[in-house]
C-alpha positions in Angstrom: 31.5 93.6 11.9 34.9 94.3 13.5 37.5 91.7 12.7 39.8 90.9 15.7 43.5 90.1 15.6 42.7 86.7 17.2 40.4 85.8 14.2 43.1 86.8 11.7 45.7 84.7 13.5 43.4 81.7 13.6 42.7 81.9 9.9 46.4 82.3 9.1 47.2 79.3 11.3 44.5 77.3 9.5 45.3 78.2 5.9 48.8 79.6 5.8 47.5 82.7 4.1 49.2 86.2 4.6 47.9 88.6 7.3 46.2 91.0 4.9 44.7 88.3 2.8 43.3 86.6 6.0 41.9 89.9 7.2 40.3 90.6 3.8 38.7 87.1 3.7 37.2 87.6 7.1 35.9 91.1 6.1 34.4 89.7 2.9 32.6 86.9 4.8 31.5 88.9 7.9 33.8 87.0 10.2 32.6 83.5 9.2 35.7 81.4 9.6 34.6 78.5 7.4 33.4 80.8 4.6 36.7 82.8 4.9 38.7 79.6 4.4 36.6 78.8 1.2 37.1 82.5 0.0 40.9 82.1 0.3 40.9 78.8 -1.5 38.8 80.3 -4.3 41.4 83.1 -4.7 44.2 80.5 -4.6 45.6 82.0 -1.4 45.1 79.1 1.0 46.1 75.5 1.4 43.3 72.9 1.4 42.0 73.0 4.9 41.9 69.7 6.8 38.7 69.7 8.7 40.2 67.7 11.6 39.5 70.3 14.2 41.8 71.9 16.8 43.1 69.4 19.3 43.3 71.0 22.7 41.8 68.8 25.4 43.9 66.1 27.0 43.1 62.5 28.0 43.2 59.1 26.3 41.5 57.1 23.6 41.2 53.4 24.5 40.3 50.5 22.2 38.9 47.1 23.1 37.9 44.2 20.9 36.0 40.9 21.2 36.1 38.8 18.1 34.5 40.8 15.3 33.3 43.6 17.5 35.3 46.5 18.8 35.0 49.9 20.5 37.0 53.1 20.6 36.4 55.3 23.7 37.6 58.9 24.5 37.9 60.0 28.1 39.2 63.6 28.6 41.2 65.2 31.4 42.4 68.7 31.9 46.1 67.9 31.6 48.4 65.4 30.0 49.9 64.7 33.4 46.6 63.0 34.5 46.6 61.0 31.2 49.9 59.5 32.4 48.5 58.6 35.8 48.3 54.8 36.3 45.0 55.0 38.1 43.4 57.1 35.4 44.7 54.6 32.7 43.2 51.7 34.6 39.9 53.4 34.8 39.9 54.2 31.1 40.8 50.6 30.3 37.9 49.3 32.5 35.5 51.8 30.8 36.5 50.6 27.3 35.8 47.0 28.2 32.4 47.9 29.6 31.7 50.0 26.5 31.8 46.7 24.4 28.4 45.8 26.0 26.6 49.1 25.6 25.3 51.2 22.7 26.3 54.8 23.7 27.9 57.1 26.2 24.7 57.5 28.3 24.3 53.7 28.6 28.0 53.4 29.5 27.6 55.9 32.3 24.8 53.8 33.7 26.7 50.5 33.3 28.2 48.9 36.5 31.8 47.8 37.2 32.2 45.9 40.4 28.9 47.1 41.8 29.4 50.9 41.0 28.2 52.8 38.0 30.7 54.1 35.6 29.4 57.6 36.3 30.0 57.2 40.0 33.5 55.8 39.4 34.3 58.8 37.3 32.9 61.2 39.9 35.1 59.6 42.6 38.2 59.8 40.4 37.6 63.5 39.8 37.4 64.0 43.6 40.6 61.9 44.2 42.7 63.4 41.4 41.3 66.9 41.7 40.9 67.5 38.0 37.8 67.6 35.8 37.3 64.5 33.5 34.6 63.5 31.1 33.6 60.5 28.9 33.3 62.4 25.6 32.5 59.9 22.9 32.6 56.3 21.7 32.3 54.4 18.5 31.7 50.7 17.7 32.8 48.7 14.7 32.0 45.2 13.6 33.2 42.9 10.8 34.4 39.4 10.0 37.6 40.6 11.7 38.4 43.9 13.5 42.0 45.0 14.0 42.9 47.8 16.5 45.8 50.2 16.6 46.8 52.9 19.1 49.2 55.7 18.2 51.4 57.4 20.8 50.5 54.7 23.3 50.5 55.7 27.0 49.7 52.1 28.0 48.5 48.9 26.3 45.4 49.6 24.3 45.3 53.4 24.9 46.9 56.5 23.6 46.4 59.8 21.7 44.8 58.2 18.6 42.8 55.0 18.5 41.9 53.2 15.3 39.6 50.3 14.4 39.6 48.6 11.0 37.1 46.0 9.9 38.0 43.4 7.3 36.1 40.9 5.3 38.4 38.1 6.5 41.2 37.6 9.0 44.5 39.2 8.1 45.9 40.9 11.2 49.2 42.0 9.6 47.5 43.8 6.7 44.8 45.2 9.0 47.4 46.7 11.3 49.0 48.4 8.3 45.7 49.9 7.3 45.0 51.0 10.8 48.4 52.8 10.9 47.6 54.4 7.6 44.2 55.6 9.0 46.0 57.1 12.0 48.4 59.0 9.8 46.2 60.0 6.8 42.9 60.7 8.7 40.5 59.9 5.9 37.1 61.5 6.1 35.2 58.4 4.9 35.6 54.8 3.7 34.5 55.6 0.1 32.8 58.3 -2.0 29.5 56.7 -1.2 30.1 57.3 2.5 30.9 61.0 2.3 28.4 63.5 3.4 26.7 64.8 0.2 26.7 68.3 1.6 30.5 68.2 2.0 30.9 66.9 -1.5 28.6 69.6 -2.9 30.4 72.3 -1.0 33.8 71.1 -2.3 32.5 71.0 -5.8 31.3 74.6 -5.6 34.7 75.7 -4.2 36.4 74.0 -7.2 33.9 75.7 -9.6 34.7 79.1 -8.1 38.4 78.4 -8.4 38.1 77.2 -12.0 36.1 80.3 -13.0 38.7 82.6 -11.5 41.0 81.3 -14.3 38.7 82.8 -16.9 38.8 79.6 -19.1 35.8 78.5 -21.3 33.0 76.6 -19.6 33.7 73.3 -21.3 37.3 73.5 -20.1 36.1 74.3 -16.6 33.9 71.2 -16.5 36.9 69.0 -17.3 39.0 70.8 -14.7 36.3 70.3 -12.0 36.0 66.6 -12.9 39.8 66.1 -12.5 39.9 68.1 -9.3 37.0 66.2 -7.7 38.7 62.9 -8.5 41.8 64.2 -6.8 39.7 65.3 -3.8 38.2 61.9 -3.5 41.7 60.3 -3.6 42.7 62.6 -0.7 39.7 62.1 1.6 38.4 58.6 1.1 40.3 55.7 2.6 39.9 53.2 -0.3 41.1 55.7 -2.8 44.1 57.1 -0.8 47.6 56.0 -1.7 48.6 53.3 0.7 51.4 54.6 3.0 53.1 51.2 3.0 53.2 51.1 -0.8 52.2 54.5 -2.5 52.1 52.8 -5.9 48.8 51.2 -4.8 45.6 52.6 -3.4 44.3 51.1 -0.1 41.6 49.3 -2.1 44.2 47.8 -4.5 46.5 46.8 -1.6 43.5 45.1 0.1 42.7 43.1 -3.1 46.3 41.9 -3.2 46.0 40.9 0.4 42.9 38.9 -0.4 40.5 41.0 1.8 38.2 44.0 1.7 38.3 46.9 4.1 34.7 47.2 5.2 34.9 50.0 7.7 37.1 52.1 10.1 36.9 54.3 13.1 39.5 56.9 14.1 39.3 58.9 17.4 41.9 61.4 18.4 42.1 62.9 21.8 40.6 66.4 22.0 39.7 66.5 18.3 37.3 69.4 17.6 37.5 70.8 21.2 38.7 74.4 21.3 40.7 75.3 24.4 40.7 78.9 25.6 44.2 80.3 25.2 45.3 82.1 28.4 47.6 85.1 28.3 49.8 84.2 31.2 51.6 87.6 31.3 48.3 89.5 31.3 47.0 87.2 34.1 50.0 87.9 36.3 49.8 91.7 35.6 46.1 91.7 36.5 46.8 89.8 39.7 49.6 92.2 40.7 47.2 95.1 40.3 44.9 93.5 42.9 
């Protein structure tokens, strides 16, 4: 299949690989972007890709907590300008409080606030502000104690990144530190046991392919893979990551010193995983000028 310049650029932006290497990777994998990233990594030509997705949509993530139960809710808008609107922020805050009492987005849309359903409130706000909006996703977390944190706060309890951290006992100061760590480090899972087995298997295969490229004996390759998978787990699982507050400790070790266990976390980032169509403004103007 024909490989487009846009595909090459996307792969270069994702991996840091050179243009010709990116084009070859796409050619070798028939344009499959994820397979091309793995191909580049196998050849040692790409940085480890962080599967966080491309952030493009605007809006807010709001958090709300009641005792040992909390929710993080993402509501999208078309522009950041709307996310700074006080009426929009109040609506999102009200939605987050209502989300504490429902199980999923569909149930939230049907929930009532002051006699109106959340869905109708959202529809009215779209008509008033004149911009499309959507309740995208929500996640709950429970524990003996749940601490919340919002990064790049636009208003109290809402911002670009919302984090919930569950602890085995109350320790708000430590919980806040862990929540800030989660916001910055973006772990994929709490521990190795919580990682998707398919993701682990895929990473192992990539590391096997990389090791075999070295031409070393099979017994040496096995030890290389063991070490690299341990390093991978230390990068993507919260409990094994180096604690940002004290890099000499893992998060699990820091929790032990604080006298608690971290039992769960949630991290939502505005627009994560949504791909926004990039418009060529110059081309659009030229087209309009031609009638």
